[in-house]
BAFI-3210 file (N, C-alpha, C; in Angstrom, 3 decimals, decimal comma, padded with zeros to 6 digits):
// residues 270
n [1|2|3|4|5|6|7|8|9|10|11|12|13|14|15|16|17|18|19|20|21|22|23|24|25|26|27|28|29|30|31|32|33|34|35|36|37|38|39|40|41|42|43|44|45|46|47|48|49|50|51|52|53|54|55|56|57|58|59|60|61|62|63|64|65|66|67|68|69|70|71|72|73|74|75|76|77|78|79|80|81|82|83|84|85|86|87|88|89|90|91|92|93|94|95|96|97|98|99|100|101|102|103|104|105|106|107|108|109|110|111|112|113|114|115|116|117|118|119|120|121|122|123|124|125|126|127|128|129|130|131|132|133|134|135|136|137|138|139|140|141|142|143|144|145|146|147|148|149|150|151|152|153|154|155|156|157|158|159|160|161|162|163|164|165|166|167|168|169|170|171|172|173|174|175|176|177|178|179|180|181|182|183|184|185|186|187|188|189|190|191|192|193|194|195|196|197|198|199|200|201|202|203|204|205|206|207|208|209|210|211|212|213|214|215|216|217|218|219|220|221|222|223|224|225|226|227|228|229|230|231|232|233|234|235|236|237|238|239|240|241|242|243|244|245|246|247|248|249|250|251|252|253|254|255|256|257|258|259|260|261|262|263|264|265|266|267|268|269|270]
n.u [-010,353|-007,778|-004,194|-002,965|-005,206|-005,944|-003,787|-004,044|-006,542|-005,911|-004,026|-005,658|-007,390|-005,591|-004,453|-006,211|-005,983|-003,253|-003,226|-004,856|-003,311|-001,075|-002,182|-002,855|-000,300|000,670|-000,987|-000,197|002,458|002,074|000,955|002,743|004,960|006,537|009,210|009,642|011,867|011,541|011,591|010,429|008,650|007,489|005,500|002,607|002,230|003,188|001,537|-000,857|-000,199|000,365|-002,179|-003,558|-002,131|-002,627|-004,929|-003,990|-002,789|-000,294|001,579|002,752|005,217|006,058|009,076|010,434|012,785|015,108|017,422|020,126|021,941|021,305|019,187|020,306|022,142|020,412|019,125|021,205|021,761|019,518|017,380|015,412|013,551|013,359|014,167|013,324|014,525|016,768|018,863|020,262|022,950|023,716|023,464|025,361|027,773|027,577|027,618|030,202|031,806|031,088|031,271|029,030|026,094|023,695|020,659|018,540|015,049|012,902|011,768|010,811|010,308|011,283|012,814|013,526|016,418|016,652|017,307|017,287|016,583|016,823|017,572|018,040|016,469|017,038|019,476|021,193|021,489|023,491|026,457|029,944|032,043|030,018|028,358|027,358|025,464|025,772|024,803|026,843|027,262|028,442|026,634|024,556|025,994|027,156|024,857|024,010|026,151|025,977|023,584|024,318|026,045|024,294|022,960|024,953|026,907|029,200|031,809|032,335|034,353|033,749|032,094|030,391|029,628|030,451|032,732|033,656|036,284|036,368|035,685|036,211|035,964|035,042|033,798|032,678|033,901|032,627|031,863|031,663|029,909|030,029|027,653|026,005|023,247|020,796|021,168|021,217|018,887|018,553|020,615|020,067|019,837|022,402|023,737|024,025|022,549|021,020|021,353|019,005|017,811|014,851|013,152|014,215|013,715|010,925|010,489|011,453|009,525|009,670|008,490|008,080|007,466|008,811|011,399|014,532|015,844|015,818|016,681|017,225|015,350|016,469|017,437|019,681|019,158|018,561|020,303|019,536|017,117|014,855|014,327|013,043|014,820|016,652|018,480|020,208|020,961|019,534|017,161|015,591|013,941|012,038|008,743|006,907|008,132|008,051|005,354|004,999|006,457|004,921|002,504|003,276|003,972|001,694|-001,240|-002,763|-000,910|000,675|-001,173|-001,670|000,862|001,061|-000,644|000,393|003,129|002,824|003,284|006,047|007,572|008,093|006,596|008,734|008,705|007,506]
n.v [046,396|045,082|044,821|042,354|040,726|040,615|039,180|036,664|035,907|035,715|033,617|031,557|031,221|030,461|028,031|025,702|025,701|025,135|022,623|021,175|021,330|019,906|017,384|016,908|016,734|014,492|012,524|012,532|011,647|009,078|007,913|006,353|006,264|003,805|002,959|000,262|-001,858|-004,036|-007,042|-007,035|-009,135|-009,765|-008,048|-008,369|-009,803|-007,996|-005,807|-006,691|-006,884|-004,229|-003,099|-004,267|-003,264|-000,578|-000,127|-000,137|002,232|002,264|003,156|001,808|002,294|001,002|000,128|-000,852|-003,285|-004,827|-006,197|-007,651|-006,003|-003,292|-003,004|-003,253|-001,169|000,966|000,742|001,280|003,918|005,205|005,443|003,569|002,124|-000,476|-003,681|-006,506|-009,243|-010,867|-013,694|-015,395|-016,192|-014,600|-012,028|-012,176|-012,315|-009,873|-007,945|-008,359|-007,698|-005,036|-003,733|-003,223|-003,245|-004,563|-006,212|-009,107|-008,932|-010,557|-013,641|-014,623|-016,258|-019,402|-020,102|-022,441|-022,763|-023,052|-024,868|-023,961|-024,336|-023,816|-025,660|-028,271|-031,059|-032,004|-031,711|-033,784|-034,206|-032,646|-032,038|-032,814|-030,092|-028,203|-025,069|-023,597|-021,202|-019,446|-017,805|-015,081|-014,106|-014,846|-016,334|-017,382|-018,543|-020,716|-022,227|-022,845|-024,405|-026,523|-027,600|-028,579|-030,510|-032,163|-033,489|-034,986|-033,946|-032,523|-032,533|-031,330|-029,607|-030,012|-027,487|-024,664|-022,499|-023,024|-022,259|-021,904|-022,582|-024,612|-026,926|-030,295|-032,303|-032,576|-034,054|-033,726|-031,501|-029,018|-025,648|-023,039|-020,179|-017,256|-014,995|-011,838|-012,297|-011,355|-011,499|-014,119|-015,460|-014,143|-015,102|-017,461|-017,999|-018,203|-020,200|-023,680|-024,362|-022,636|-021,592|-020,343|-017,937|-018,041|-015,682|-014,128|-015,735|-015,664|-012,953|-012,911|-014,282|-017,061|-020,344|-022,447|-025,061|-025,686|-025,925|-027,670|-028,847|-028,868|-027,377|-029,292|-029,176|-029,204|-029,948|-028,440|-026,176|-023,785|-021,455|-020,236|-019,052|-016,418|-012,990|-010,106|-007,120|-004,766|-001,706|-001,744|-003,270|-001,906|-001,315|-003,530|-003,380|-001,583|-000,692|-000,250|-001,508|-004,117|-004,584|-004,796|-007,117|-008,952|-008,785|-009,849|-012,497|-014,408|-016,542|-015,698|-014,465|-016,708|-018,252|-016,606|-016,579|-019,166|-019,006|-016,827|-017,483|-019,937|-022,399|-022,555|-021,591|-021,751|-020,909|-019,472|-018,872|-020,695]
n.w [036,957|038,985|038,372|039,192|039,291|036,641|035,561|036,812|035,762|033,048|033,047|033,967|031,840|029,857|030,694|030,185|027,410|026,975|028,107|026,384|024,092|024,908|025,231|022,629|021,434|022,735|021,716|019,055|019,271|020,147|017,977|016,221|013,431|011,639|009,631|007,556|006,024|003,345|001,266|-002,093|-002,767|-000,377|000,129|000,285|002,663|004,572|004,146|005,182|007,905|008,355|008,059|010,225|012,431|012,342|013,700|016,229|016,518|015,301|012,695|009,756|007,367|004,348|002,815|-000,098|-001,300|-003,630|-003,510|-001,532|-000,308|000,098|002,150|004,836|004,827|004,600|007,038|008,846|008,098|008,892|007,213|007,194|009,919|010,732|009,285|007,204|005,967|006,044|007,111|010,032|009,629|007,487|008,645|010,698|009,275|007,937|010,034|011,043|008,855|008,291|010,665|012,254|014,448|014,176|015,074|015,663|016,255|016,238|014,937|011,571|008,943|007,366|004,405|002,060|-000,083|-003,648|-006,732|-010,161|-013,679|-017,233|-018,958|-018,082|-016,346|-013,868|-011,257|-011,393|-014,030|-014,926|-016,815|-017,458|-016,805|-016,897|-016,087|-013,047|-011,417|-008,349|-005,239|-004,055|-001,474|001,841|003,534|001,851|-000,193|001,067|001,620|-000,980|-001,880|-000,090|-000,946|-003,478|-002,595|-001,223|-003,272|-004,261|-006,006|-005,338|-002,792|000,512|002,978|006,476|007,461|008,916|007,286|004,350|001,611|-001,869|-001,726|000,050|-001,186|-001,624|-003,402|-006,791|-009,075|-011,633|-012,449|-012,245|-013,073|-010,968|-010,752|-009,034|-008,004|-007,267|-005,136|-006,133|-008,839|-009,645|-010,598|-013,004|-014,454|-015,680|-018,429|-019,238|-017,932|-016,892|-014,685|-011,922|-008,593|-006,481|-004,188|-002,122|-001,978|-004,023|-006,207|-006,191|-006,751|-009,322|-010,530|-010,719|-010,804|-008,104|-008,496|-010,734|-009,977|-009,756|-007,729|-004,139|-001,057|001,861|004,846|008,063|011,513|011,590|010,219|011,424|011,405|009,071|009,330|008,777|009,859|011,711|011,768|013,811|014,500|016,764|020,019|021,987|020,770|020,984|023,170|022,452|022,542|020,492|018,316|019,237|019,177|016,469|015,899|017,359|015,977|013,567|014,217|014,200|013,896|011,777|010,068|009,463|008,065|005,864|004,754|003,735|001,583|000,046|-000,362|-001,357|-000,037|000,062|002,100|005,679|008,832|011,237|013,878|015,443]
ca.u [-009,710|-006,386|-003,225|-002,773|-006,428|-005,882|-002,804|-004,678|-007,589|-005,247|-003,452|-006,771|-007,899|-004,539|-004,129|-006,918|-005,465|-001,985|-003,536|-005,341|-002,160|-000,242|-002,872|-002,733|001,062|000,820|-001,686|000,628|003,644|001,655|000,605|004,102|005,179|007,761|009,591|010,127|012,428|011,160|011,760|009,186|007,713|006,869|004,579|001,250|002,284|003,373|000,364|-001,840|000,273|000,197|-003,608|-003,938|-001,484|-003,180|-005,947|-003,274|-002,084|001,058|001,580|003,932|005,511|006,860|010,116|010,746|014,123|015,205|018,737|020,453|022,942|020,722|018,365|021,085|022,698|019,295|018,903|022,313|021,680|018,286|016,352|014,339|013,693|013,500|014,083|012,979|014,942|017,997|018,937|021,274|024,295|023,944|023,675|026,630|028,825|027,422|028,091|031,663|032,420|030,787|031,429|027,719|025,561|022,302|020,192|017,215|014,077|011,815|011,842|009,701|010,091|012,422|012,529|014,619|017,018|016,336|018,018|016,407|017,295|016,070|018,228|018,011|015,332|017,541|020,903|021,941|021,667|024,645|027,552|031,293|032,386|028,865|028,434|026,249|025,588|025,393|024,936|028,234|027,407|028,869|025,532|023,819|026,934|027,242|023,609|024,016|027,139|025,418|022,577|025,040|026,577|023,156|022,608|026,117|027,734|030,494|032,023|032,833|034,856|032,672|032,077|029,044|029,388|031,519|032,916|034,185|037,631|036,198|035,311|037,265|035,749|034,163|034,062|032,272|034,634|031,629|032,330|030,735|029,962|029,485|026,993|025,114|022,052|019,736|021,473|021,225|017,736|018,761|021,732|019,633|020,062|023,831|024,315|023,250|021,622|021,245|020,805|018,353|017,102|013,398|012,516|014,696|012,963|009,556|010,538|011,697|008,342|009,986|007,543|008,838|007,195|009,782|012,747|015,082|016,389|015,450|017,446|016,533|015,230|016,821|017,723|020,818|018,725|018,221|021,029|018,955|015,821|014,763|013,810|012,935|016,063|016,748|019,854|021,053|020,340|018,596|015,879|014,808|012,974|011,090|007,396|006,269|008,743|007,564|003,982|005,137|006,849|003,766|001,520|003,795|004,000|000,322|-001,836|-003,222|000,253|001,048|-002,169|-001,441|002,125|000,787|-001,282|001,280|004,359|002,414|003,884|007,510|008,215|007,425|006,755|009,932|008,587|006,878]
ca.v [045,191|045,305|044,137|040,949|039,997|040,389|038,116|035,404|035,582|035,311|032,293|030,614|030,947|029,835|026,672|024,657|025,662|024,402|021,222|020,566|021,213|018,811|016,126|016,710|016,286|013,125|011,651|012,445|010,830|007,676|007,429|006,200|005,741|003,011|002,576|-001,125|-002,271|-005,414|-007,464|-006,762|-010,254|-009,879|-006,922|-008,740|-010,180|-006,801|-004,941|-007,212|-006,466|-002,781|-002,837|-004,662|-002,419|000,774|-000,080|000,055|003,513|002,066|003,309|001,237|002,697|-000,052|000,539|-002,104|-003,496|-005,986|-006,815|-007,931|-005,069|-001,998|-002,902|-002,995|000,182|001,877|000,656|001,997|005,344|005,763|005,574|002,710|001,836|-001,926|-004,364|-007,924|-009,893|-011,641|-014,770|-015,191|-016,319|-013,395|-010,884|-012,349|-011,914|-008,442|-007,170|-008,476|-006,998|-003,598|-003,214|-002,753|-003,977|-004,889|-007,370|-009,668|-008,687|-011,525|-014,512|-014,571|-017,534|-020,124|-020,429|-023,237|-022,322|-024,026|-024,780|-023,828|-024,448|-023,797|-026,609|-029,642|-031,367|-032,394|-031,413|-034,990|-034,167|-031,803|-032,732|-032,369|-028,740|-027,293|-023,924|-023,402|-019,925|-019,497|-016,491|-014,849|-013,708|-016,013|-017,145|-018,113|-019,368|-021,973|-022,982|-023,352|-025,485|-027,666|-028,200|-029,367|-031,678|-033,031|-034,322|-035,793|-033,367|-032,117|-032,824|-030,141|-029,710|-029,847|-026,114|-024,093|-021,694|-023,344|-021,479|-022,736|-023,034|-025,781|-028,083|-031,316|-033,188|-032,023|-035,039|-033,225|-030,268|-027,968|-024,278|-022,343|-018,729|-016,578|-013,744|-011,231|-013,145|-010,808|-011,763|-015,558|-015,817|-013,559|-015,779|-018,793|-018,186|-018,334|-021,307|-024,933|-024,299|-021,524|-021,786|-019,050|-017,765|-018,111|-014,405|-013,696|-016,557|-015,146|-011,665|-013,203|-015,046|-018,466|-021,237|-023,437|-026,387|-025,892|-026,066|-028,999|-029,352|-028,014|-027,566|-030,037|-028,475|-030,096|-029,255|-027,554|-025,081|-022,587|-020,229|-019,675|-018,459|-014,977|-012,285|-008,643|-006,560|-003,387|-001,202|-002,078|-004,017|-001,073|-001,301|-004,716|-003,015|-000,622|-001,285|-000,195|-002,558|-005,402|-004,727|-005,242|-008,529|-009,711|-008,829|-010,766|-013,878|-014,808|-017,561|-015,029|-014,327|-018,061|-018,654|-015,795|-017,068|-020,383|-018,569|-015,950|-018,177|-021,223|-023,522|-022,611|-021,170|-022,210|-019,950|-019,834|-018,516|-021,803]
ca.w [037,520|039,327|037,516|039,588|038,942|035,191|035,316|037,237|034,799|031,796|033,268|034,094|030,483|029,054|031,140|029,416|026,041|027,043|028,415|025,149|023,184|025,403|024,904|021,187|021,151|023,229|020,771|017,853|019,527|020,276|016,652|015,708|012,090|011,580|008,272|007,543|004,739|003,013|-000,115|-002,828|-002,785|000,941|000,253|000,700|004,080|005,392|004,016|006,134|009,234|008,335|008,258|011,582|013,432|012,289|014,756|017,490|016,363|014,787|011,242|009,104|005,990|003,744|001,865|-000,795|-001,860|-004,521|-003,348|-000,132|000,187|000,462|003,375|006,041|004,697|004,898|008,481|009,494|007,766|009,445|006,175|007,697|011,351|010,819|007,995|007,314|004,719|006,172|008,093|011,070|009,078|006,676|009,530|011,410|008,335|007,661|011,186|011,124|007,719|008,277|012,029|012,703|015,598|013,859|015,846|015,406|017,319|016,133|013,754|010,617|008,250|006,792|003,009|001,467|-001,340|-004,692|-008,008|-011,341|-014,955|-018,484|-019,853|-017,569|-015,479|-012,561|-011,094|-011,763|-015,486|-015,241|-017,503|-017,137|-017,220|-016,890|-015,181|-012,109|-010,716|-006,937|-004,595|-003,628|-000,079|002,614|004,059|000,822|-000,936|001,823|001,410|-002,352|-001,951|000,640|-001,815|-004,474|-001,890|-000,892|-004,427|-004,617|-007,069|-004,781|-001,374|001,194|004,344|007,440|007,959|009,027|006,085|003,390|000,388|-002,949|-001,313|000,910|-001,999|-001,614|-004,559|-007,820|-010,133|-012,949|-012,708|-012,461|-012,921|-010,096|-010,959|-007,861|-008,380|-006,287|-005,061|-006,983|-010,251|-009,950|-011,435|-014,335|-015,123|-016,131|-019,871|-019,489|-017,154|-016,945|-013,555|-010,996|-007,248|-006,267|-002,924|-002,218|-002,291|-005,344|-007,166|-006,239|-007,444|-010,737|-010,961|-010,970|-010,139|-007,324|-009,065|-011,807|-009,424|-010,030|-006,460|-003,027|000,173|002,911|006,116|009,168|012,779|011,359|009,350|012,202|011,010|007,859|009,650|008,552|011,030|011,677|012,317|014,282|014,387|017,908|021,113|022,741|020,055|021,333|024,204|021,895|022,624|019,167|017,509|019,733|018,662|015,080|015,970|017,843|014,889|012,547|014,708|014,495|013,036|010,558|009,186|009,006|007,066|004,664|004,185|002,963|000,343|-000,728|-000,735|-001,956|000,656|-000,114|003,349|006,910|009,934|012,005|015,295|016,164]
c.u [-008,235|-005,464|-003,082|-003,981|-006,457|-004,935|-003,389|-005,722|-007,002|-004,684|-004,550|-007,337|-006,883|-004,291|-004,881|-006,396|-004,165|-002,229|-003,997|-004,207|-001,282|-000,852|-002,736|-001,371|001,270|000,186|-000,845|001,818|003,298|001,353|001,894|004,116|006,537|008,023|010,222|010,606|012,139|011,574|010,407|008,172|007,023|005,779|003,213|001,188|002,322|002,216|-000,738|-001,484|000,083|-001,251|-004,034|-003,374|-002,015|-004,237|-005,311|-002,445|-000,606|000,986|002,885|004,038|006,460|007,818|010,630|012,150|014,118|016,564|019,033|021,458|022,309|019,958|019,154|021,749|021,633|019,004|019,966|022,208|020,422|017,194|015,174|014,605|013,940|013,652|013,788|013,327|016,031|017,887|020,135|022,711|024,667|024,263|025,009|027,796|028,782|027,996|029,616|032,350|032,263|030,886|030,140|027,227|024,077|021,909|018,838|016,302|012,887|011,877|010,609|009,486|011,405|012,033|013,692|015,132|016,799|017,197|017,000|017,249|016,325|016,570|018,165|016,837|015,748|019,014|021,770|022,153|022,851|025,774|028,897|031,564|031,231|029,053|027,171|026,470|025,056|025,521|026,351|028,385|027,666|027,737|024,904|024,721|027,057|026,019|023,591|024,979|026,641|024,337|023,243|025,646|025,464|022,798|023,825|027,027|029,115|030,617|032,714|033,480|033,692|032,748|030,648|028,676|030,517|031,552|033,473|035,581|037,566|035,726|036,480|037,123|034,726|034,375|033,721|033,021|033,677|032,256|031,273|030,931|029,266|028,948|026,276|023,805|020,937|019,939|021,355|020,076|017,924|019,841|021,320|019,837|021,517|024,492|023,444|022,211|021,990|020,619|020,315|017,633|015,598|012,764|012,965|013,943|011,534|009,509|010,735|010,563|008,693|008,998|008,319|008,604|008,178|011,210|013,225|015,792|016,010|016,258|016,611|016,515|015,467|017,016|018,875|020,454|018,486|019,027|020,420|017,536|015,883|014,122|013,665|014,160|015,885|018,220|020,759|020,259|019,289|017,209|015,005|013,711|011,919|009,698|006,677|006,823|008,232|006,111|004,016|005,515|005,652|002,705|001,961|003,631|002,619|-000,150|-002,291|-002,081|000,657|000,110|-001,941|-000,147|001,894|000,200|-000,297|002,506|004,104|003,161|005,392|008,275|007,441|007,620|007,894|009,813|007,958|007,950]
c.v [045,488|044,435|042,667|040,104|039,671|039,237|036,754|034,962|035,071|033,903|031,234|030,237|030,151|028,385|025,587|024,530|024,881|022,925|020,496|020,353|020,060|017,474|015,814|016,195|014,861|012,142|011,446|011,526|009,363|007,061|007,306|005,669|005,049|002,619|001,186|-001,475|-003,740|-005,746|-007,353|-007,890|-010,479|-008,832|-007,314|-009,123|-008,925|-005,818|-005,378|-006,788|-004,961|-002,398|-003,145|-003,708|-000,988|000,970|000,124|001,347|003,345|002,125|002,747|001,785|001,660|000,522|-000,732|-002,109|-004,740|-006,669|-006,967|-006,947|-003,805|-001,973|-002,614|-001,614|001,210|001,904|001,445|003,508|006,006|005,975|004,646|002,453|000,354|-002,464|-005,838|-008,611|-010,938|-012,765|-014,538|-015,268|-015,090|-012,212|-010,970|-011,901|-010,412|-007,600|-007,193|-007,647|-005,486|-002,943|-002,572|-003,631|-004,292|-006,175|-007,861|-009,306|-009,639|-012,314|-014,380|-015,934|-018,167|-020,552|-021,172|-022,624|-023,428|-023,813|-024,751|-023,961|-024,351|-024,878|-028,064|-029,817|-031,738|-032,017|-032,606|-035,096|-033,281|-032,640|-032,122|-030,969|-027,759|-026,185|-023,815|-022,066|-020,067|-018,101|-016,308|-014,370|-014,952|-016,920|-018,005|-018,925|-020,731|-022,841|-023,621|-024,528|-026,731|-028,370|-029,073|-030,626|-032,678|-033,973|-035,074|-035,238|-032,955|-032,637|-031,609|-030,486|-029,448|-028,469|-025,583|-023,283|-021,927|-022,375|-022,423|-023,265|-024,300|-027,019|-029,071|-032,282|-032,574|-032,850|-034,547|-031,950|-029,122|-026,606|-023,520|-020,836|-018,042|-015,203|-013,135|-012,022|-012,675|-011,116|-013,230|-015,969|-015,312|-014,278|-017,077|-019,048|-018,518|-019,508|-022,549|-024,962|-023,122|-021,868|-020,422|-019,019|-017,665|-016,785|-013,846|-014,458|-016,039|-013,823|-011,849|-014,023|-016,465|-019,321|-022,321|-024,860|-026,728|-026,043|-027,498|-029,604|-028,365|-028,384|-028,326|-029,219|-029,478|-029,281|-028,267|-026,327|-023,767|-021,338|-019,532|-019,151|-016,950|-014,299|-010,791|-008,076|-005,120|-002,997|-001,622|-002,762|-003,192|-001,036|-002,502|-004,392|-002,023|-001,255|-001,289|-001,296|-003,934|-005,655|-005,258|-006,720|-009,392|-009,853|-009,780|-012,210|-014,350|-015,898|-016,946|-014,855|-015,679|-018,535|-017,904|-016,209|-018,257|-020,030|-017,806|-016,692|-019,575|-022,417|-023,608|-022,151|-021,736|-021,147|-020,397|-019,502|-019,625|-022,743]
c.w [037,770|038,467|037,878|039,250|037,442|034,846|035,659|036,232|033,490|031,905|033,326|032,731|029,672|029,422|030,378|027,993|025,988|027,279|027,176|024,166|023,593|025,070|023,428|020,809|021,594|022,265|019,520|018,067|019,650|018,922|015,835|014,279|012,060|010,129|008,318|006,139|004,478|001,583|-000,817|-002,755|-001,432|001,159|000,824|002,178|004,944|005,273|004,973|007,564|009,401|008,663|009,688|012,632|013,432|013,363|016,131|017,464|016,012|013,262|010,674|007,680|005,413|002,703|001,204|-001,404|-002,747|-004,434|-001,863|000,472|000,768|001,790|004,648|006,013|005,066|006,395|009,234|009,286|008,323|008,419|006,447|009,181|011,605|009,404|008,234|006,001|004,926|007,190|009,026|010,532|008,260|007,583|010,266|010,527|008,050|008,798|011,312|010,047|007,819|009,655|012,537|013,850|015,412|014,579|015,342|016,569|017,225|014,839|012,868|009,940|007,803|005,382|002,380|000,160|-002,377|-005,936|-009,146|-012,610|-016,126|-019,436|-019,388|-016,597|-014,061|-012,465|-011,479|-013,266|-015,895|-015,849|-017,124|-017,682|-017,252|-015,848|-014,334|-011,403|-009,291|-006,338|-004,051|-002,189|000,768|003,079|002,977|-000,107|-000,257|001,630|000,021|-002,494|-001,216|-000,177|-002,873|-003,843|-001,563|-002,034|-004,973|-005,688|-006,587|-003,346|-000,747|002,525|005,288|008,087|007,978|007,788|005,079|002,209|-000,671|-002,610|-000,452|000,145|-002,034|-002,786|-005,497|-009,083|-011,530|-013,336|-013,058|-012,242|-012,115|-010,223|-009,794|-008,256|-007,181|-006,318|-005,991|-008,457|-010,633|-010,869|-012,865|-015,124|-015,810|-017,625|-020,176|-018,775|-017,283|-015,833|-012,671|-009,657|-006,772|-004,913|-003,148|-002,629|-003,641|-006,437|-007,322|-006,992|-008,945|-011,353|-011,406|-010,177|-009,407|-007,828|-010,182|-011,288|-009,619|-008,809|-005,363|-001,784|001,209|004,193|007,239|010,448|012,630|010,518|010,092|011,827|009,799|008,066|009,415|009,760|010,757|012,391|012,770|014,344|015,541|019,015|021,857|022,088|020,392|022,327|023,707|021,811|021,285|018,271|017,943|019,321|017,233|015,034|016,357|016,755|013,781|012,985|015,162|013,533|011,717|009,560|008,616|007,901|005,754|003,969|003,256|001,600|-000,547|-001,245|-001,297|-001,355|000,563|001,124|004,533|007,982|010,834|013,491|016,107|016,684]
res [m|k|l|w|q|k|i|v|a|t|v|a|i|a|l|p|v|f|a|l|a|a|c|g|n|q|s|t|s|n|n|k|t|v|k|v|g|i|m|s|n|d|r|e|i|w|q|d|i|q|k|r|l|k|k|q|n|v|n|i|k|l|v|e|f|t|d|y|t|t|p|n|k|a|l|e|d|g|d|v|d|l|n|a|f|q|n|y|t|f|l|d|n|w|n|k|k|h|h|t|h|i|v|s|i|g|d|t|y|l|g|p|i|r|a|y|s|k|k|i|k|s|l|k|d|l|k|s|g|d|t|v|s|i|p|n|d|p|a|n|e|g|r|a|l|n|l|l|q|q|v|g|l|i|k|l|k|d|k|a|t|p|t|t|r|d|i|t|e|n|k|l|n|l|k|l|t|e|l|d|a|a|q|t|a|r|s|m|n|d|v|a|a|a|v|v|n|n|d|i|a|a|a|a|k|l|n|v|k|d|s|i|a|v|e|k|i|t|d|k|s|s|p|y|i|n|f|i|s|a|k|s|k|k|d|k|a|n|k|t|y|q|k|i|v|k|a|y|q|t|k|q|t|a|k|l|m|k|k|v|y|k|g|t|t|v|p|a|w|k]
***
């Protein structure tokens, strides 16, 4: 066989092999793995989504957190591709403080903040000089203060996210101890009452039936809706990420929420 005939024959044999390899690589790239940072108490919801999306060749790896500081750092550092734990007010403050550009790509749920106590049955049972622990991040501190105002314990300036500096009246001279949100539930032995976020309360195995006050959900509650976050605006167009949002925002998820969260949260995409 002449040299040129040998070359043609070799190429003819090699082409199908390259084609198969290319197909194999394409299949691997389509079978995308997405790392999603979640709070531990959301595990059951996300495991269901994880199972459903596997049929669409989307593999989700869940990375669990127990505080509100680490998930956004992990997102910025590339340790996770998405996270799901925060509300709009929290993210707005985070982006301003850390000069980041994290965005929402789809709403999840709204969970009212609640007060708990081992010493009293109602916030109205608080006495002069009692101590109440509240979350120290701007978003949830404002919610906690609004809850205290709702039951008539304090009065605040009319601000979207009030702080303790915006208290205009505190007849009982309550001492407000500002803690990392993850520490509020643990502070209950040391304070008369603690205002605790919904997911932190669930992680601490607090029963919502034992709460002594609950935040009212109104038309002004939209800044406290939780959502799935991505690192930047360009991620909003990511088709794999949108599949995850679509899988979350379903009747099946809403039904499972009712069971897992025992009626303490409401779907926010409706």
